[in-house]
C-alpha positions in Angstrom: 48.3 9.3 42.7 51.6 8.3 44.3 52.5 11.9 45.0 49.2 12.5 46.7 49.0 9.3 48.8 52.7 9.2 49.8 53.5 12.9 49.8 50.5 15.1 50.6 48.2 12.9 52.5 50.6 12.1 55.4 51.0 15.8 56.2 47.4 16.8 55.8 46.1 18.6 58.9 42.5 18.6 60.1 42.0 22.1 58.8 43.1 20.9 55.4 40.4 18.2 55.6 37.9 20.9 56.5 38.8 23.3 53.7 39.0 20.6 51.0 35.7 19.0 52.0 33.9 22.3 52.4 35.2 23.6 49.0 34.0 20.4 47.3 30.6 20.6 49.0 30.1 24.3 48.1 31.2 23.6 44.5 28.6 20.8 44.3 25.9 23.0 45.7 26.8 25.8 43.3 26.5 23.3 40.4 23.0 22.3 41.5 24.1 19.0 43.2 22.5 18.5 46.6 23.9 15.1 47.6 27.5 14.0 47.8 29.7 11.1 48.9 32.7 12.0 50.9 35.1 9.1 50.3 37.4 10.1 53.2 40.4 7.9 52.9 42.7 10.0 55.0 41.1 9.6 58.5 44.4 10.0 60.4 42.9 11.1 63.7 39.5 11.8 65.2 40.2 15.5 64.6 40.7 14.8 60.8 37.4 13.0 60.7 35.6 15.7 62.7 36.9 18.4 60.4 35.7 16.6 57.3 32.2 16.0 58.8 31.9 19.6 60.2 32.6 20.8 56.6 29.6 18.8 55.4 27.4 20.0 58.3 28.4 23.6 57.8 27.4 23.6 54.1 24.1 21.9 54.7 24.6 19.4 51.9 23.0 16.0 52.1 25.9 13.6 52.3 27.5 10.3 53.1 30.8 10.4 55.0 32.5 7.1 54.1 35.6 7.0 56.3 38.7 4.9 55.6 42.1 4.5 57.1 44.9 6.3 55.3 46.9 4.4 52.7 50.3 5.4 54.0 51.9 7.2 56.9 51.3 7.4 60.7 47.7 7.5 62.0 45.9 6.9 65.3 44.4 3.6 64.4 40.9 4.8 65.4 39.3 3.5 62.2 36.9 1.7 61.8 35.6 2.1 65.4 35.5 5.9 65.0 32.7 5.7 62.5 30.3 4.8 65.3 31.3 7.9 67.2 30.9 10.1 64.2 27.4 8.7 63.5 26.4 9.3 67.1 27.7 12.9 67.2 26.9 14.1 63.8 24.2 11.7 62.3 21.2 13.5 61.0 18.5 13.3 58.3 21.1 15.0 56.0 24.2 13.1 56.9 24.9 9.4 57.2 28.1 7.4 57.7 29.7 4.3 56.2 32.9 2.3 56.6 34.8 2.7 53.3 37.2 0.0 52.1 39.2 -1.0 49.1 38.2 -3.9 46.9 41.7 -5.5 47.3 44.7 -5.0 49.5 47.1 -4.4 46.7 47.5 -0.7 47.4 47.4 -0.3 51.1 47.4 -3.8 52.7 44.8 -6.4 53.8 43.5 -4.4 56.8 42.0 -1.9 54.4 40.5 -4.3 52.0 37.0 -5.8 52.2 37.1 -9.3 53.7 35.5 -11.5 56.3 37.2 -9.7 59.3 36.1 -6.2 58.3 32.6 -7.5 57.4 32.3 -8.9 60.9 33.5 -5.6 62.4 31.0 -3.7 60.3 28.1 -5.9 61.3 29.0 -5.4 65.0 28.5 -1.7 64.4 25.1 -2.2 62.7 26.2 -2.0 59.1 25.1 -4.7 56.6 27.5 -5.8 53.8 27.3 -8.4 51.2 30.1 -10.9 52.2 30.9 -11.7 48.6 31.1 -8.3 47.0 31.5 -5.9 49.9 28.5 -3.9 48.8 27.1 -1.6 51.5 23.5 -2.7 52.1 22.9 0.2 54.5 22.2 0.4 58.2 20.0 -2.4 59.6 17.9 0.2 61.3 18.2 3.2 59.0 19.1 3.3 55.3 21.1 6.2 54.1 21.6 8.2 50.9 22.7 5.9 48.1 21.5 2.8 50.0 20.5 -0.5 48.5 17.1 0.8 47.5 19.0 3.1 45.0 17.2 6.2 46.1 18.5 9.7 46.3 16.9 12.2 48.6 13.8 14.0 47.5 14.6 17.0 45.5 18.2 15.9 44.7 19.2 16.9 41.2 22.5 14.9 41.3 25.2 13.4 43.3 28.9 14.2 43.6 31.8 12.7 45.3 35.1 13.9 46.8 38.2 12.2 47.9 40.8 13.3 50.4 
């Protein structure tokens, strides 16, 4: 994990995000999985996020893009605000967006852990979170895949997740 977070992740390019996410989505589809969670904890720039989301769109998989700031290294500090832009540009019946966080700040610091400040920022963007557990309760106006109702999309045979 240390090699990936400290070594590879800081030099990941947007095209690396695209290839990794697209490969994971195509592998899921090939295995009969039609819904996936993209736990994207390397959102270094808007271009990195766009590349990961374009990969999901290009495969046609039903998915949730859960964006998070990188653990280590330089980044543009566009997260979590960039999630609203992604939702506006790419949101569809097949693709929804969430703010991803860590349960504690032990790995990457308090700005990436769930807490009152991040919960308030999420609520300002229309997300609903349980203030005690950080559980994503879905959009106030539109629930997504894997929302608090526990439903997967019609016809889904399974779910998969990918991290980058």
